[in-house]
Structure formats: C-alpha cells, structure tokens
N, C-alpha and C positions, 0 to 999 in steps of 0.2 A: 303289588306296589305297597311300600311301607310309607304311610302318611304320618308315622310317629304319633298315633293316637292312643297307644296302650296307656291305660289308667286315666285317660282324659274322660270327662263326662259331657254328654250331649243330650239336650232335651229336644225331642222331635214332636211337634204338634201335627195333628192330622195324620197320625201314624197307623191308623186302623185299616187303611187301604191305599192303593194307588202309589203315588210318588212318595208320600211320607213312609209307607211301610218299606219300600225299596231303600230309601235313604237310611232308615233305621237298621236294616239288615246289612247295608254296606258299611255303616259305622261300626256295627258289632263285629263284622268280619275283619275290620282293621284293629280291633282290640279295644275299642272305645266302650265305656260303660254307657248304656243308653236308657234314658227315661222316655217312654213313649206315652203320649197323651192323645185322647180322643173324646169327643162328646158322647159317644155311644159305648157304654161299658161292655156290652156283649161283644161288639165288634173288636174292641180293644183286647179283650181276653183271647179271642180267636186269633187275632194278629200276633199277640205275644207268643202263642203256642206255635204258630207257623214260622215265626222268626227264630225261635229257639230250635225248632226242627231243622231249619235250613241254614243255620249259622255254621260256617266252616270251622271257626275258632272257638271251640266249646269253653276253653279256658277263660275266655274273656266275655262270654255271653252273660250279661246281667241286666235284668229288667225290673223296673219298679213301676207299679201301676198307681196312678193317681188321677182322680177326676179333677181336672185342671179348670179353674176359672181365673181369668186374668186379674179379676178384682182381688183374688186371694194369692197373688204372686209371692208375697213375703211369707205367708204361711207355708207355701210349697217349698221355698228355699229352706225354711227352718225344719221342715219335715225331712228333707233330704239329708241334712247334716246329721 
C-alpha cells in the first residue's frame, strides 16, 4: 500500500519496543524518514538496529537518535533541521 510518505518525516516516541517499534518500522517501509525516541538509550540503539535490519525499503531507511525531553522540544526541532 502506498501511503505517499516518501520523504516525509515522522517522530515516533516510545519506539524502543512494542507498538512504537512496529509503527516506526511500518513508516520506514512506506518510505518515511523516521526519528525514533525512547527514554532508554540502550534499548533505542537495539531497536534502531532491528528496524534497519528488517526494513524492506532500504533506500528510505533513515534514523536519527536523540534523547528526547518534551521540555527540550524546540532544541530537538532545531537539531533536526
């Protein structure tokens, strides 16, 4: 299914496991650039590697790791630009 997400960017919180990780993988498989966030850096790195390994559309797989704090939302937006 083409959801027309190529070159769009999504931020997925809670992406180190469970539903968040599945959502991140699904978005990446649709061609979306995905920023995944989690409170646990070790789990986040592990999830990143799993998502990269299982992503069907390698051309569009792109991940940026960032320790997200909602209080630092604007800093994260500036970091991504």
